[in-house]
Each structure stands twice: as C-alpha cells, then as structure tokens.
LOFI-642574 format. One record per residue (C-alpha): x, y, z; residue number from 1. Coordinates in steps of 0.02 Angstrom, whole numbers, always signed. Layout:
<rs>
<r><xx>X</xx><yy>Y</yy><zz>Z</zz><nr>NUM</nr></r>
...
</rs>
This chain:
<rs>
<r><xx>-2191</xx><yy>-2889</yy><zz>+5872</zz><nr>1</nr></r>
<r><xx>-2190</xx><yy>-2730</yy><zz>+5767</zz><nr>2</nr></r>
<r><xx>-2360</xx><yy>-2679</yy><zz>+5839</zz><nr>3</nr></r>
<r><xx>-2291</xx><yy>-2702</yy><zz>+6014</zz><nr>4</nr></r>
<r><xx>-2145</xx><yy>-2586</yy><zz>+5977</zz><nr>5</nr></r>
<r><xx>-2262</xx><yy>-2453</yy><zz>+5907</zz><nr>6</nr></r>
<r><xx>-2377</xx><yy>-2465</yy><zz>+6058</zz><nr>7</nr></r>
<r><xx>-2230</xx><yy>-2441</yy><zz>+6177</zz><nr>8</nr></r>
<r><xx>-2166</xx><yy>-2296</yy><zz>+6071</zz><nr>9</nr></r>
<r><xx>-2337</xx><yy>-2209</yy><zz>+6074</zz><nr>10</nr></r>
<r><xx>-2344</xx><yy>-2228</yy><zz>+6263</zz><nr>11</nr></r>
<r><xx>-2170</xx><yy>-2155</yy><zz>+6286</zz><nr>12</nr></r>
<r><xx>-2206</xx><yy>-2010</yy><zz>+6168</zz><nr>13</nr></r>
<r><xx>-2364</xx><yy>-1969</yy><zz>+6266</zz><nr>14</nr></r>
<r><xx>-2267</xx><yy>-1975</yy><zz>+6430</zz><nr>15</nr></r>
<r><xx>-2127</xx><yy>-1865</yy><zz>+6364</zz><nr>16</nr></r>
<r><xx>-2245</xx><yy>-1732</yy><zz>+6296</zz><nr>17</nr></r>
<r><xx>-2340</xx><yy>-1731</yy><zz>+6461</zz><nr>18</nr></r>
<r><xx>-2177</xx><yy>-1708</yy><zz>+6556</zz><nr>19</nr></r>
<r><xx>-2125</xx><yy>-1569</yy><zz>+6436</zz><nr>20</nr></r>
<r><xx>-2287</xx><yy>-1474</yy><zz>+6469</zz><nr>21</nr></r>
<r><xx>-2265</xx><yy>-1493</yy><zz>+6657</zz><nr>22</nr></r>
<r><xx>-2082</xx><yy>-1441</yy><zz>+6663</zz><nr>23</nr></r>
<r><xx>-2085</xx><yy>-1302</yy><zz>+6532</zz><nr>24</nr></r>
<r><xx>-2114</xx><yy>-1161</yy><zz>+6657</zz><nr>25</nr></r>
<r><xx>-1973</xx><yy>-1218</yy><zz>+6774</zz><nr>26</nr></r>
<r><xx>-1843</xx><yy>-1264</yy><zz>+6644</zz><nr>27</nr></r>
<r><xx>-1879</xx><yy>-1243</yy><zz>+6456</zz><nr>28</nr></r>
<r><xx>-1716</xx><yy>-1330</yy><zz>+6410</zz><nr>29</nr></r>
<r><xx>-1770</xx><yy>-1492</yy><zz>+6496</zz><nr>30</nr></r>
<r><xx>-1941</xx><yy>-1481</yy><zz>+6411</zz><nr>31</nr></r>
<r><xx>-1853</xx><yy>-1460</yy><zz>+6243</zz><nr>32</nr></r>
<r><xx>-1746</xx><yy>-1613</yy><zz>+6280</zz><nr>33</nr></r>
<r><xx>-1903</xx><yy>-1716</yy><zz>+6315</zz><nr>34</nr></r>
<r><xx>-1978</xx><yy>-1662</yy><zz>+6148</zz><nr>35</nr></r>
<r><xx>-1817</xx><yy>-1704</yy><zz>+6055</zz><nr>36</nr></r>
<r><xx>-1815</xx><yy>-1878</yy><zz>+6132</zz><nr>37</nr></r>
<r><xx>-1999</xx><yy>-1904</yy><zz>+6088</zz><nr>38</nr></r>
<r><xx>-1967</xx><yy>-1853</yy><zz>+5907</zz><nr>39</nr></r>
<r><xx>-1819</xx><yy>-1972</yy><zz>+5896</zz><nr>40</nr></r>
<r><xx>-1925</xx><yy>-2115</yy><zz>+5967</zz><nr>41</nr></r>
<r><xx>-2059</xx><yy>-2080</yy><zz>+5836</zz><nr>42</nr></r>
<r><xx>-1931</xx><yy>-2081</yy><zz>+5696</zz><nr>43</nr></r>
<r><xx>-1850</xx><yy>-2241</yy><zz>+5757</zz><nr>44</nr></r>
<r><xx>-2018</xx><yy>-2330</yy><zz>+5770</zz><nr>45</nr></r>
<r><xx>-2073</xx><yy>-2256</yy><zz>+5601</zz><nr>46</nr></r>
<r><xx>-2222</xx><yy>-2171</yy><zz>+5681</zz><nr>47</nr></r>
<r><xx>-2301</xx><yy>-2003</yy><zz>+5647</zz><nr>48</nr></r>
<r><xx>-2323</xx><yy>-1894</yy><zz>+5799</zz><nr>49</nr></r>
<r><xx>-2507</xx><yy>-1876</yy><zz>+5842</zz><nr>50</nr></r>
<r><xx>-2584</xx><yy>-1713</yy><zz>+5780</zz><nr>51</nr></r>
<r><xx>-2598</xx><yy>-1639</yy><zz>+5954</zz><nr>52</nr></r>
<r><xx>-2410</xx><yy>-1660</yy><zz>+5980</zz><nr>53</nr></r>
<r><xx>-2360</xx><yy>-1608</yy><zz>+5803</zz><nr>54</nr></r>
<r><xx>-2442</xx><yy>-1441</yy><zz>+5835</zz><nr>55</nr></r>
<r><xx>-2337</xx><yy>-1416</yy><zz>+5992</zz><nr>56</nr></r>
<r><xx>-2176</xx><yy>-1421</yy><zz>+5891</zz><nr>57</nr></r>
<r><xx>-2126</xx><yy>-1278</yy><zz>+5776</zz><nr>58</nr></r>
<r><xx>-2105</xx><yy>-1344</yy><zz>+5599</zz><nr>59</nr></r>
<r><xx>-1963</xx><yy>-1223</yy><zz>+5565</zz><nr>60</nr></r>
<r><xx>-1849</xx><yy>-1224</yy><zz>+5719</zz><nr>61</nr></r>
<r><xx>-1916</xx><yy>-1386</yy><zz>+5798</zz><nr>62</nr></r>
<r><xx>-1936</xx><yy>-1301</yy><zz>+5968</zz><nr>63</nr></r>
<r><xx>-2073</xx><yy>-1348</yy><zz>+6090</zz><nr>64</nr></r>
<r><xx>-2208</xx><yy>-1214</yy><zz>+6085</zz><nr>65</nr></r>
<r><xx>-2338</xx><yy>-1183</yy><zz>+6218</zz><nr>66</nr></r>
<r><xx>-2482</xx><yy>-1067</yy><zz>+6169</zz><nr>67</nr></r>
<r><xx>-2476</xx><yy>-902</yy><zz>+6262</zz><nr>68</nr></r>
<r><xx>-2299</xx><yy>-930</yy><zz>+6325</zz><nr>69</nr></r>
<r><xx>-2184</xx><yy>-939</yy><zz>+6175</zz><nr>70</nr></r>
<r><xx>-2309</xx><yy>-935</yy><zz>+6032</zz><nr>71</nr></r>
<r><xx>-2461</xx><yy>-834</yy><zz>+5980</zz><nr>72</nr></r>
<r><xx>-2621</xx><yy>-917</yy><zz>+5918</zz><nr>73</nr></r>
<r><xx>-2746</xx><yy>-817</yy><zz>+5814</zz><nr>74</nr></r>
<r><xx>-2896</xx><yy>-859</yy><zz>+5707</zz><nr>75</nr></r>
<r><xx>-2911</xx><yy>-776</yy><zz>+5537</zz><nr>76</nr></r>
<r><xx>-3055</xx><yy>-766</yy><zz>+5415</zz><nr>77</nr></r>
<r><xx>-2964</xx><yy>-720</yy><zz>+5252</zz><nr>78</nr></r>
<r><xx>-3024</xx><yy>-833</yy><zz>+5110</zz><nr>79</nr></r>
<r><xx>-3056</xx><yy>-982</yy><zz>+5222</zz><nr>80</nr></r>
<r><xx>-3057</xx><yy>-982</yy><zz>+5413</zz><nr>81</nr></r>
<r><xx>-2889</xx><yy>-1040</yy><zz>+5481</zz><nr>82</nr></r>
<r><xx>-2783</xx><yy>-1040</yy><zz>+5637</zz><nr>83</nr></r>
<r><xx>-2615</xx><yy>-949</yy><zz>+5634</zz><nr>84</nr></r>
<r><xx>-2482</xx><yy>-1004</yy><zz>+5758</zz><nr>85</nr></r>
<r><xx>-2331</xx><yy>-887</yy><zz>+5768</zz><nr>86</nr></r>
<r><xx>-2174</xx><yy>-955</yy><zz>+5852</zz><nr>87</nr></r>
<r><xx>-2084</xx><yy>-822</yy><zz>+5957</zz><nr>88</nr></r>
<r><xx>-1917</xx><yy>-914</yy><zz>+5941</zz><nr>89</nr></r>
<r><xx>-1901</xx><yy>-903</yy><zz>+5751</zz><nr>90</nr></r>
<r><xx>-2052</xx><yy>-800</yy><zz>+5697</zz><nr>91</nr></r>
<r><xx>-2119</xx><yy>-937</yy><zz>+5583</zz><nr>92</nr></r>
<r><xx>-2308</xx><yy>-940</yy><zz>+5548</zz><nr>93</nr></r>
<r><xx>-2403</xx><yy>-1104</yy><zz>+5537</zz><nr>94</nr></r>
<r><xx>-2576</xx><yy>-1098</yy><zz>+5460</zz><nr>95</nr></r>
<r><xx>-2702</xx><yy>-1234</yy><zz>+5501</zz><nr>96</nr></r>
<r><xx>-2869</xx><yy>-1235</yy><zz>+5407</zz><nr>97</nr></r>
<r><xx>-3021</xx><yy>-1242</yy><zz>+5520</zz><nr>98</nr></r>
<r><xx>-3147</xx><yy>-1298</yy><zz>+5389</zz><nr>99</nr></r>
<r><xx>-3126</xx><yy>-1460</yy><zz>+5295</zz><nr>100</nr></r>
<r><xx>-3083</xx><yy>-1428</yy><zz>+5112</zz><nr>101</nr></r>
<r><xx>-3216</xx><yy>-1553</yy><zz>+5057</zz><nr>102</nr></r>
<r><xx>-3349</xx><yy>-1464</yy><zz>+5158</zz><nr>103</nr></r>
<r><xx>-3296</xx><yy>-1294</yy><zz>+5091</zz><nr>104</nr></r>
<r><xx>-3309</xx><yy>-1353</yy><zz>+4910</zz><nr>105</nr></r>
<r><xx>-3482</xx><yy>-1427</yy><zz>+4932</zz><nr>106</nr></r>
<r><xx>-3547</xx><yy>-1265</yy><zz>+5010</zz><nr>107</nr></r>
<r><xx>-3494</xx><yy>-1159</yy><zz>+4860</zz><nr>108</nr></r>
</rs>
C-alpha cells in the first residue's frame, strides 16, 4: 500500500511541475502555488523531489525558478567545474558540481 501512495505522489508531483512550467509566463503566482502543493505532497508521502524538480526550486526562498526568466545559470571553472544558479528573487547562489568527486580524485 505504501508503494502505491508513493507512486501516486510521484505522478502528481510530475503533473504539478509540468503545469507550473506551462503557466509560469501567464501567472507566476499560480505556478508558485503548484510548486508549493507539489512540495507538500512530497513531504506528506516522505519522498524526495526528483533532482530535476529540486533544481527548479530555490533552496533559500523556496520560489519556483525558471532558467533565463527569474534565475541566471552560469558555468564556472574555479577549482572544479561547477554550475552556478543565481535566484533573482532573493539573490541566493546555488553551486552544483559538474564532475563527480570520485572521478576528480582519481584523476589527480
């Protein structure tokens, strides 16, 4: 039964994030509402959001971010190559490593 609940929750989260992407340009408030509902569903079902959806939510202000619209995405080469996502709502930077740490250690 628990697996059934999680499967339904994953399906609803996917649907809500798809709707958020489609409606963001017309009404960002509705898109934000969809994301808030999806996050609450994930918490209630004790699920982690899939990586692709986690990266569409600012870790600081919890707003829905769409690259090129309300966030900036840049690649940087300092130390290790990484992706920097800057939220325009709160100014928070999120850094995502591009190379696997295990691969980087074996190359050195």
